[in-house]
Kinemage of the C-alpha trace (Angstrom):
@kinemage 1
@onewidth
@group {chain A} dominant
@subgroup {mainchain}
@vectorlist {calphas} color= white
{ca unk a 1} P 65.912 125.508 105.464
{ca unk a 2} L 66.663 122.784 103.141
{ca unk a 3} L 70.541 121.996 102.293
{ca unk a 4} L 71.875 123.896 99.076
{ca unk a 5} L 71.821 121.691 95.757
{ca unk a 6} L 75.415 121.482 95.199
{ca unk a 7} L 75.611 119.621 98.651
{ca unk a 8} L 72.912 117.542 97.735
{ca unk a 9} L 74.322 116.268 94.630
{ca unk a 10} L 77.530 116.006 96.244
{ca unk a 11} L 76.031 113.571 98.767
{ca unk a 12} L 74.612 111.614 96.088
{ca unk a 13} L 77.955 110.878 94.865
{ca unk a 14} L 78.455 108.506 97.080
{ca unk a 15} L 76.182 106.036 95.235
{ca unk a 16} L 76.941 104.265 91.984
{ca unk a 17} L 75.765 105.726 88.634
{ca unk a 18} L 73.276 103.159 88.237
{ca unk a 19} L 71.724 103.492 91.551
{ca unk a 20} L 71.548 107.362 90.841
{ca unk a 21} L 69.817 107.238 87.730
{ca unk a 22} L 67.020 104.687 89.373
{ca unk a 23} L 66.680 106.239 92.812
{ca unk a 24} L 68.394 109.852 92.261
{ca unk a 25} L 65.363 112.015 92.110
{ca unk a 26} L 63.895 110.374 95.346
{ca unk a 27} L 66.898 110.603 97.230
{ca unk a 28} L 67.206 114.464 96.259
{ca unk a 29} L 63.563 114.658 97.221
{ca unk a 30} L 64.445 113.498 100.730
{ca unk a 31} L 67.063 115.565 101.040
{ca unk a 32} L 65.074 118.569 100.071
{ca unk a 33} L 62.523 117.890 102.399
{ca unk a 34} L 65.080 117.726 105.360
{ca unk a 35} L 64.935 120.409 107.756
{ca unk a 36} L 68.826 121.813 108.801
{ca unk a 37} L 69.972 125.165 109.652
{ca unk a 38} L 72.557 125.773 106.811
{ca unk a 39} L 73.839 122.163 105.674
{ca unk a 40} L 73.481 118.965 106.571
{ca unk a 41} L 74.979 117.759 109.835
{ca unk a 42} L 78.088 115.609 110.083
{ca unk a 43} L 76.071 112.368 111.145
{ca unk a 44} L 74.210 112.890 107.920
{ca unk a 45} L 77.110 112.821 105.207
{ca unk a 46} L 78.340 109.764 107.191
{ca unk a 47} L 75.236 107.926 107.112
{ca unk a 48} L 74.992 108.793 103.471
{ca unk a 49} L 78.212 107.998 102.848
{ca unk a 50} L 78.450 104.371 104.390
{ca unk a 51} L 75.190 103.801 102.563
{ca unk a 52} L 76.484 105.070 99.292
{ca unk a 53} L 79.629 102.852 99.832
{ca unk a 54} L 77.838 99.723 100.852
{ca unk a 55} L 75.541 100.092 97.522
{ca unk a 56} L 78.791 100.622 95.695
{ca unk a 57} L 80.230 97.358 97.289
{ca unk a 58} L 77.081 94.989 96.178
{ca unk a 59} L 77.228 96.672 92.382
{ca unk a 60} L 80.755 95.409 92.239
{ca unk a 61} L 79.587 91.818 92.067
{ca unk a 62} L 82.444 91.039 94.821
{ca unk a 63} L 79.636 90.383 97.384
{ca unk a 64} L 76.454 89.300 95.567
{ca unk a 65} L 73.229 89.114 97.679
{ca unk a 66} L 71.713 86.615 95.773
{ca unk a 67} L 72.704 82.932 96.979
{ca unk a 68} L 72.756 81.424 93.638
{ca unk a 69} L 76.088 79.651 93.074
{ca unk a 70} L 77.271 81.315 89.694
{ca unk a 71} L 76.853 84.592 91.059
{ca unk a 72} L 79.264 83.220 94.506
{ca unk a 73} L 81.605 81.484 92.106
{ca unk a 74} L 82.033 84.480 89.769
{ca unk a 75} L 82.225 86.837 93.157
{ca unk a 76} L 84.996 84.605 94.441
{ca unk a 77} L 86.789 84.424 91.233
{ca unk a 78} L 86.460 88.321 90.785
{ca unk a 79} L 88.404 88.129 94.314
{ca unk a 80} L 91.417 86.156 92.963
{ca unk a 81} L 91.170 88.258 89.704
{ca unk a 82} L 91.808 91.446 92.077
{ca unk a 83} L 94.692 89.532 94.017
{ca unk a 84} L 96.341 88.644 91.016
{ca unk a 85} L 96.774 92.377 89.668
{ca unk a 86} L 98.083 93.130 93.192
{ca unk a 87} L 100.467 89.956 93.004
{ca unk a 88} L 101.492 91.532 89.556
{ca unk a 89} L 102.303 94.981 91.215
{ca unk a 90} L 104.251 93.636 93.732
{ca unk a 91} L 106.162 91.191 92.135
{ca unk a 92} L 107.290 93.921 89.686
{ca unk a 93} L 108.501 95.823 92.549
{ca unk a 94} L 110.346 92.800 93.803
{ca unk a 95} L 111.984 92.009 90.497
{ca unk a 96} L 113.163 95.320 90.420
{ca unk a 97} L 114.677 95.380 93.602
{ca unk a 98} L 116.786 92.081 93.231
{ca unk a 99} L 118.920 92.698 90.356
{ca unk a 100} L 122.508 91.695 91.189
{ca unk a 101} L 122.138 89.826 94.097
{ca unk a 102} L 124.215 86.611 93.173
{ca unk a 103} L 127.392 88.147 93.339
{ca unk a 104} L 126.429 88.985 97.068
{ca unk a 105} L 125.992 85.686 98.471
{ca unk a 106} L 128.616 82.962 99.170
{ca unk a 107} L 128.466 80.114 96.572
{ca unk a 108} L 127.217 77.600 98.924
{ca unk a 109} L 124.260 79.958 99.727
{ca unk a 110} L 123.029 80.938 96.115
{ca unk a 111} L 121.165 77.627 95.870
{ca unk a 112} L 118.160 78.309 97.768
{ca unk a 113} L 117.120 81.568 96.881
{ca unk a 114} L 117.984 80.667 93.141
{ca unk a 115} L 115.298 77.946 93.719
{ca unk a 116} L 112.767 80.254 95.034
{ca unk a 117} L 113.460 82.712 91.755
{ca unk a 118} L 112.678 79.997 89.742
{ca unk a 119} L 109.881 78.979 91.690
{ca unk a 120} L 108.436 82.217 91.569
{ca unk a 121} L 109.201 82.733 87.705
{ca unk a 122} L 107.315 79.393 86.948
{ca unk a 123} L 104.314 79.931 89.264
{ca unk a 124} L 103.873 83.449 87.623
{ca unk a 125} L 103.992 81.905 83.903
{ca unk a 126} L 101.469 79.138 85.281
{ca unk a 127} L 99.026 82.092 86.789
{ca unk a 128} L 99.198 84.558 83.663
{ca unk a 129} L 98.563 81.128 81.230
{ca unk a 130} L 95.455 80.507 83.846
{ca unk a 131} L 94.079 84.245 83.651
{ca unk a 132} L 94.386 84.358 79.910
{ca unk a 133} L 92.517 80.824 79.461
{ca unk a 134} L 89.932 82.413 81.731
{ca unk a 135} L 89.630 85.482 79.462
{ca unk a 136} L 88.943 83.451 76.300
{ca unk a 137} L 86.426 81.288 77.978
{ca unk a 138} L 84.937 84.161 79.201
{ca unk a 139} L 85.023 86.118 75.977
{ca unk a 140} L 82.116 84.817 74.165
{ca unk a 141} L 79.957 85.554 76.824
{ca unk a 142} L 80.922 88.807 77.204
{ca unk a 143} L 80.715 89.559 73.681
{ca unk a 144} L 77.204 88.539 73.844
{ca unk a 145} L 76.516 90.455 77.225
{ca unk a 146} L 78.132 93.845 75.668
{ca unk a 147} L 75.973 93.122 72.431
{ca unk a 148} L 72.898 93.109 74.571
{ca unk a 149} L 73.842 96.356 76.004
{ca unk a 150} L 76.022 95.996 79.249
{ca unk a 151} L 78.872 98.319 77.634
{ca unk a 152} L 76.769 101.297 78.679
{ca unk a 153} L 78.307 101.129 82.235
{ca unk a 154} L 81.301 100.213 81.204
{ca unk a 155} L 82.184 103.180 78.911
{ca unk a 156} L 83.826 105.509 81.954
{ca unk a 157} L 85.504 102.528 83.443
{ca unk a 158} L 87.208 101.354 79.971
{ca unk a 159} L 88.193 105.260 78.942
{ca unk a 160} L 89.837 106.009 81.910
{ca unk a 161} L 91.937 102.700 81.352
{ca unk a 162} L 92.594 103.788 77.535
{ca unk a 163} L 93.714 107.161 78.838
{ca unk a 164} L 96.147 105.902 81.506
{ca unk a 165} L 97.192 103.170 79.030
{ca unk a 166} L 98.555 106.098 76.682
{ca unk a 167} L 99.974 107.993 79.130
{ca unk a 168} L 101.947 105.085 80.473
{ca unk a 169} L 103.132 104.429 76.672
{ca unk a 170} L 104.316 107.866 76.522
{ca unk a 171} L 105.805 108.077 80.218
{ca unk a 172} L 107.882 104.577 79.099
{ca unk a 173} L 109.127 105.973 75.783
{ca unk a 174} L 110.541 109.323 77.703
{ca unk a 175} L 111.975 107.108 80.283
{ca unk a 176} L 113.716 105.052 77.760
{ca unk a 177} L 114.984 108.372 76.084
{ca unk a 178} L 116.227 109.625 79.278
{ca unk a 179} L 117.832 106.377 80.089
{ca unk a 180} L 119.423 106.611 76.612
{ca unk a 181} L 121.166 109.987 77.675
{ca unk a 182} L 122.074 108.801 80.613
{ca unk a 183} L 124.374 105.807 79.437
{ca unk a 184} L 125.677 108.259 76.758
{ca unk a 185} L 126.604 111.208 79.497
{ca unk a 186} L 126.919 109.655 82.997
{ca unk a 187} L 126.525 112.042 85.752
{ca unk a 188} L 125.373 111.495 89.585
{ca unk a 189} L 122.485 114.089 89.176
{ca unk a 190} L 120.233 112.614 86.214
{ca unk a 191} L 120.526 109.166 87.952
{ca unk a 192} L 119.076 110.695 91.040
{ca unk a 193} L 116.379 111.963 88.660
{ca unk a 194} L 115.744 109.141 86.642
{ca unk a 195} L 115.409 107.329 90.153
{ca unk a 196} L 112.158 109.680 90.827
{ca unk a 197} L 111.135 109.191 87.378
{ca unk a 198} L 111.169 105.215 87.610
{ca unk a 199} L 109.590 105.420 90.665
{ca unk a 200} L 106.693 107.677 89.060
{ca unk a 201} L 106.712 105.361 86.080
{ca unk a 202} L 105.839 102.424 88.562
{ca unk a 203} L 103.271 104.184 90.079
{ca unk a 204} L 101.513 105.089 86.801
{ca unk a 205} L 102.113 101.586 85.647
{ca unk a 206} L 100.192 100.342 89.022
{ca unk a 207} L 97.577 102.625 88.387
{ca unk a 208} L 96.960 101.451 84.764
{ca unk a 209} L 97.239 97.962 85.872
{ca unk a 210} L 94.350 98.618 88.515
{ca unk a 211} L 91.728 100.780 86.342
{ca unk a 212} L 92.157 98.001 83.885
{ca unk a 213} L 91.519 95.450 86.751
{ca unk a 214} L 88.259 97.468 87.832
{ca unk a 215} L 87.459 97.394 83.914
{ca unk a 216} L 87.560 93.650 84.084
{ca unk a 217} L 85.787 93.272 87.455
{ca unk a 218} L 83.182 95.421 86.079
{ca unk a 219} L 82.888 93.738 82.755
{ca unk a 220} L 82.451 90.126 84.564
{ca unk a 221} L 80.070 91.411 87.101
{ca unk a 222} L 77.868 91.971 83.528
{ca unk a 223} L 78.650 88.961 81.842
{ca unk a 224} L 76.258 85.888 81.957
{ca unk a 225} L 78.174 82.481 82.334
{ca unk a 226} L 77.197 78.957 81.463
{ca unk a 227} L 77.224 76.266 83.664
{ca unk a 228} L 80.255 74.597 82.034
{ca unk a 229} L 81.726 77.790 81.832
{ca unk a 230} L 81.177 78.746 85.562
{ca unk a 231} L 83.157 75.437 86.408
{ca unk a 232} L 85.965 75.949 84.068
{ca unk a 233} L 86.398 79.670 85.629
{ca unk a 234} L 86.193 78.258 88.822
{ca unk a 235} L 88.947 75.968 88.175
{ca unk a 236} L 91.128 78.654 86.772
{ca unk a 237} L 90.615 80.862 89.753
{ca unk a 238} L 91.914 78.028 92.043
{ca unk a 239} L 94.991 77.545 90.184
{ca unk a 240} L 95.503 81.702 90.154
{ca unk a 241} L 95.058 81.642 94.144
{ca unk a 242} L 97.296 78.758 94.516
{ca unk a 243} L 99.935 80.762 92.323
{ca unk a 244} L 99.680 84.144 94.374
{ca unk a 245} L 100.244 81.886 97.480
{ca unk a 246} L 103.435 80.008 96.219
{ca unk a 247} L 104.765 83.579 94.664
{ca unk a 248} L 104.102 85.252 98.173
{ca unk a 249} L 105.913 82.177 99.729
{ca unk a 250} L 108.885 82.421 97.346
{ca unk a 251} L 109.486 85.750 97.933
{ca unk a 252} L 109.592 85.336 101.704
{ca unk a 253} L 112.133 82.084 101.412
{ca unk a 254} L 114.418 84.357 99.196
{ca unk a 255} L 114.245 87.460 101.370
{ca unk a 256} L 115.309 85.105 104.373
{ca unk a 257} L 117.839 83.251 102.956
{ca unk a 258} L 119.802 86.049 101.317
{ca unk a 259} L 119.146 87.949 104.599
{ca unk a 260} L 120.644 85.279 106.672
{ca unk a 261} L 123.979 85.051 104.311
{ca unk a 262} L 124.141 88.704 102.960
{ca unk a 263} L 122.282 91.134 104.995
{ca unk a 264} L 124.223 94.288 104.025
{ca unk a 265} L 122.834 93.790 100.426
{ca unk a 266} L 119.611 95.441 101.307
{ca unk a 267} L 121.371 98.638 102.516
{ca unk a 268} L 124.974 98.818 101.208
{ca unk a 269} L 126.828 98.086 98.063
{ca unk a 270} L 129.523 96.099 99.997
{ca unk a 271} L 129.716 93.926 102.758
{ca unk a 272} L 129.763 95.614 106.420
{ca unk a 273} L 129.277 93.875 109.788
{ca unk a 274} L 126.336 94.412 111.709
{ca unk a 275} L 123.927 95.289 108.447
{ca unk a 276} L 119.922 95.200 108.673
{ca unk a 277} L 118.388 93.275 106.423
{ca unk a 278} L 115.186 95.600 106.495
{ca unk a 279} L 114.252 96.904 102.787
{ca unk a 280} L 111.183 99.212 102.623
{ca unk a 281} L 110.321 98.107 99.301
{ca unk a 282} L 110.557 94.478 100.356
{ca unk a 283} L 108.634 95.279 103.172
{ca unk a 284} L 105.725 96.832 101.014
{ca unk a 285} L 106.300 93.828 98.568
{ca unk a 286} L 105.769 91.328 101.228
{ca unk a 287} L 102.792 93.063 102.874
{ca unk a 288} L 100.920 93.635 99.294
{ca unk a 289} L 101.635 89.835 98.440
{ca unk a 290} L 100.397 88.863 102.060
{ca unk a 291} L 97.204 90.716 101.605
{ca unk a 292} L 96.682 89.212 97.903
{ca unk a 293} L 97.277 86.169 99.489
{ca unk a 294} L 94.596 86.348 101.988
{ca unk a 295} L 92.234 87.964 99.342
{ca unk a 296} L 92.548 84.817 96.987
{ca unk a 297} L 92.055 82.432 99.862
{ca unk a 298} L 89.168 84.461 100.653
{ca unk a 299} L 88.082 84.122 96.946
{ca unk a 300} L 88.767 80.352 96.733
{ca unk a 301} L 86.775 79.704 99.762
{ca unk a 302} L 83.653 81.391 98.237
{ca unk a 303} L 84.201 79.352 95.310
{ca unk a 304} L 84.598 76.406 97.299
{ca unk a 305} L 81.688 76.982 99.137
{ca unk a 306} L 79.523 77.837 96.024
{ca unk a 307} L 80.748 74.573 94.569
{ca unk a 308} L 79.634 72.275 97.225
{ca unk a 309} L 76.501 73.706 98.157
{ca unk a 310} L 73.384 71.798 97.183
{ca unk a 311} L 71.460 73.421 94.338
{ca unk a 312} L 68.787 75.727 95.256
{ca unk a 313} L 70.229 76.667 98.514
């Protein structure tokens, strides 16, 4: 007895759309020919899921099978772009978490963490400029590729990002109206609710940024860059990777300095003895930034390795 048709199609969803369009009928035929009592066993589900995810990973452009230098450089650049998106999310959470930190520290202990903040802001500006330059350099090739039909596979991804952006705009307007109401009629209840609403807004903003990053990665995977464009994108990607590492170091330095001088700042509005510098949000920020740095370094290693590899190897 073959497995039900609905289950077959659910299994095929592990594979990317382009793969299903090319090989879907053949895979359905194989599944129909398989003899199972009522449904596919767990081992079959796991095998198909593993193969489908592997195909999605290969198609993402983050791990091209080709040894072509341009493709390897592009893959490394996409790794760095993903790391940059992670750093933006973590950096936004960090900026929101460290408001009013200077009054908590003694005057002679402010300089080091203040320098760390300045370095983080300067590095973030450099990174933003590098990312924008990279987008401008790739724009002509992207437009050319889209005109040649590459846009067809991008519609669902871009549509989802646009929808999330619209929802984020509406949520931002609603949050501003709510904040104005709280300022005019202060009370404890709305403040607690507003805090939860702000967290939801932050999650939505992170999800929207992720959606646009996925759209950018999907677009760049379809773009054919020239030799000069590839070199420029590689150099900019290395700059962004360094920025991510500097931002990560700056956050850790700021945390260490504030924790050594005013550990109570992370858990209490007033000084108290034996306070812990542990803060769940900052832990999450640090973890995300460290992961982003590892991803950025991995992308840079791929870029440098492809750049120094002899042509044709």
